[in-house]
N, C-alpha and C positions, 0 to 999 in steps of 0.2 A: 504494500500500500504506500502511495506517495506521501511524503512528509510535507510537501510543499503545496501551496495554493496556486503556484504557477503550473500550468498544464501544457501538454504537447500532444500532437497528433501522430508523432513518429514513435516507433519502438526502439528505445535506446539499446535494447539487448538483442535485437533481431539481426539475422545474417544479411549480408549484402550492403548496398549503399542507399541511404535515405537522407533526404534534405527537407527541412521544414522549419518550424518555429516553436520555441517556448512562448507561451502567451501569459503575459503579466497583467492581471486584472487591475484596471485603474479605478473602477467604481468603488473599490474598497477604501480608497484614500481620497475620495471626492476630487479626483484628478481627471474625471472623464469630460468635464466641461459641459456647457449648455447645448452644444451642437453634435455631440457624439455619443451621449448616453452611456450604455454599459460596454464601453470599448476596452480594448486591451493593447498593450505595447508588445509588438512582435520582436522576439529575440532570436535571430537566426541560429540554427544548429544543424550540423550534419554528422552522420556517423557512417563509418565504413568498417565492416566486420567480416572477417574470414576465418572461421574456426577458432581453435585454441591458440593462444600466444599472448604476447604482452598487450596490456591495455594502457592507452596513452590519451591524455587530454591535452589538446593544443588550444590555447586561449590567447586572444588579442582583444583590443578595445576595452580593456580594464579601465583605461582612461580614453575618452572618446576622441581626443585630438592627437593621438599617437598612431601614425598611419602605417609605418613599415610592416608591423606584424599583421595588421588587417589585410594588407595586400598579399603578403606571403601566404596567409591561410586561404584566402579566396582562390589564389592560383593553384594551391595544392588540392583543395576540394575538387576543382574542375579537372585536375590532371589524374588523380589517383582513382583506381577502380579496385574492387575486392581482390582480384588476382595479384595486385601489386603488394599486398600486405599479408601479414600473418598475425592474427589477433584482432585488435580493434583500435581505431583512432576516433575520438570524439572531438569535433571542431566547434569552438565558440569564437567565431571571428569578430563578433561585436558584443562582447560579454555585457558591458554596460550600454545596452542598446539605446536608451534615451540620451545618454551623453554622446554616443556616436552620431545619432540623428541630429543633435544640436551642434555637432562639431566642437565639443567642449570637453574639458578635463573631467568635470563632474556633471551629475544628472540635473537637467532643468526641472525635473519633477519634485525633487526634495533637497537639492544641493548636496547630494550624497556622493562621496568618493568611495567607489566600490572597494578600493584597496585599503580602506580603513573600517569596513563594515562586517568583516567576518567575525564570528560564525554566522551572523545574520539573525533574522527573525521572520518566521513564516507569517506572523501577524503584524510585522513592522511596516515602515514606509517602503516605497518601491526598491530603493537600493539595498536595503536590508533583506528584502524578499529575494533579490537576485543572489546575494551572498549566501543566504540560507539554501537556495536551490543548489548552488555549486557545492557547498560543503556537505549537505545532507543527501543529495541525490546523485551527484556526478563523481566527486572524489572517492566515495566508497566503491565505485566501479572500476577504478584505474590504479595502476602502480606508479605511473609517471605523470607529472603535470609540468608543461613548459609554457610559461606565461610571458608573452612577447610585449615588451615596452620600448619606448624611446623617450626623447626629451620633451615632448609636447610642444607648446608654442613658446615657452619661456627659456628653454635650455637646448643646447646641442651637446650630445655625448659622443665620445669616441665609440665606435661600434664594439660591443663586448657582450659576452655571456656573463652571468652572475649567479653565484650560489651563496647560501648562508653558511657561516662558520658553524661547525659542530665539533664537540669533543669526542664524538664516536668515530674512531679511526676507520672502521669499515664503511660507515655511511659517508664520511668525508671522501674516502677513496672512490666510492661509486660516483659521487657528485663531481669530483675533480675530473673523472673520465668524461663526463658530459661536456665540460668546458673544452677539453682537448679534442673531442670529436667535433664539436661545434666550430672550433678553429678560427675564432676571430683574432685579429692582431693583438688584442688585449683581452684578458679575462679577469674578472673581479671577484674577490672574496668579501662578503659583506659581514662585518662584525655584528652590527645591530641594525635590523630592519627599521626603516623610517616609520612604518606603520605598526610595528610591534606585532602582537598577537592578532590584531585586526586586519593584517595584510594577508595576502594569498600564501605567503611563506608560513604564517602561523596556522592557516587552515590545513596546509599540507602536512605540517608537523603533527597536528592533532590526528590526522587521518592515516599517518604512517606512509605517506606518498612521497616519492622522490621528486624534488622540485629544482627547476632551473628557470631563471628569468633572463631578460636581455635588456640592453639599452642600445638602440640601433640608429642613433642620429637624433633627429628632432627638428625643432625650429619651424614648425608648420610647413614642412616640405618633405620630399622624399629624395634621398640621394641614390642615384643610379649605382654608384660603386658599393655603397653600404647594402643596398637591397640585393645586389648580386652576391656579395659575400655571405649574407644571411641566408639567402635561398639555397646556396650550396651547403652551407653549414647545417641548416635544419635537416636537409635530407641525409647528410652524414650522421647526424645525431639520431634520427629515427632508425637508420640502419644499425647504428651502434647498439641501441636498446633492443633490436631484434624485430621491430614491428614492420619495417620497410624491407621488402625482399632485396631490392637493388636500388641504390640512389641514382638519380638522374645525372650523375657526374662520376667520372672515374678519378677525379682529382683527389689526392690524399689530403688529409687535414694538415695545414701548415702549422709551424710552431706558434705558440701563443705566449705572450708575456703575462704572467700571473701576478696581479697586484692586489693589495687590500686597501679599501677606502679608509681615509683617515677619519677620526672623529669630527663631527660637525663643527666643533669649536675651532678646528684647524683649517676650515675652509677660508677662502678669501672673501671678505665682505666690504661693501662701501661704508666708509666712516664719515662721509660727507653729510653735513647737516642741511645742505641744499640739494635740490633736484638738479641734475645736469645730464650731459650726454657722455656715455662711457666709451672711451677709446681703449681697446685692448692692445697690449704690447707683447703678448705671447700668444701662441697658438695651442690648440688641443694637441696633446701628445708630447709637448715640450716639458722639460723639467725646470722647476723654479726653486729658488733658495730662500731661506729665511732672510728677510730684509730687502728682498728684491722688489723694485718697482715694476709692477706687472700691468699697470693701466693708468689712465688719467680720467678725471671727471672735469668736463668743460661746462661752463655756466653760460647758458644762452641769455639769461637776464642781465648778465654783466660780461659781455664777450671780451672786454679788455682785462678781466681778472685772470690771473694766472691759474691754470688748471691745478686741481688737487691730485696728488699722486695716490694711487692705490698700492699698498705695500703688502706683500705676503708675509705672514707671521709664522710660516712653517715651510719646510721643504717638501717637495713632492712632484708627482707627474700630474699635469692638467688633464683630467679625464672628462670634464664638463665645463662649459662656459655659458654665461648669461647671453641671451639673444637680444632682448629689447635694449636699445641704446639709452633710453630714458631711465635713469638710475637714481635711487634715493637712499637715505640712511638705512642700513640693515639689509639691503639687497645682497644676495649671494652672487658674487662675480665669477668665481672659479671654484670647482670642487677638485680636491686633490686625492691622489692615491700614492702608495709606495710599493716597491717590489716586495713580494712575499718574504724574501730572504731577510727583510728588516723586522719581521715578526719574531715572537718568541720561538726558540728552537723547536719546541714540541709541535708547533703547527707547521713551520717551514719544512721539517723533515718528512712530513707526510707526502711531500711531492715525490 
């Protein structure tokens, strides 16, 4: 019996290939409006199943304006047929469908950030209902969950796969192998998830599901190079876990540089008390040092005023940068990471 009030017309456990929708009822939340009555929000879902084998959830659109993962999954749904796989792939290419429809990071129905709402609530607002559906109905069906993110409209990331740190050596070894199979130029170990237990990482931990996420660019655009890297990497990853018979590429996984993201207190922030235009002086992928001037804030209301320097208070590799030029006090300018070898020996030796 379903635990969720979201329903679907397709059989998630059936053999073959099925495409359709989860249907999120809006009337429960007085969100149906005057002109649509007892309507629902359609959440696209596809499943491809071929006998026994690994079970995988592929998810994108956790944040609605992160595009690369959505495109990857739509292309893969159209390409794959049951004979191409062993086991099952469940696709959620627009997991937070209201946010995807609105082209926004969060849902316009309730201002909900799906990646902060797990484990969700079957009687809660729309975003909590979606989170509950994923945690109670989908994760129990799978062994692996790969959640594809990018930098949305405000950030641009170096393309990377990401896993959460764990003190379980066997689990960490499994997860590390996903990063190597995915094969982005950079791979990231996350010490503490931004969303904590309310994120997809927390949901997978509770369900005992292996998890990997990504950051694949961002900035309200789609990079041809990043998309091509991720497309090849995702097929290698699916082949690695055994669900994809043969990837659509014979290219072996390239070497990846494994880094860990520094604590948020060591990111680079604007300290300017005035709003201004941000001029970067370093690029994504470059290494910065403690005390280095990494950017400037120019003041449009006083163009004769000298720009204020932005100074890094930590050393590290720039893995993410701010996209909007208009910048104010407290805005994060750069996110930094360090090579895993700089971590405590107990973690670094797991490589």
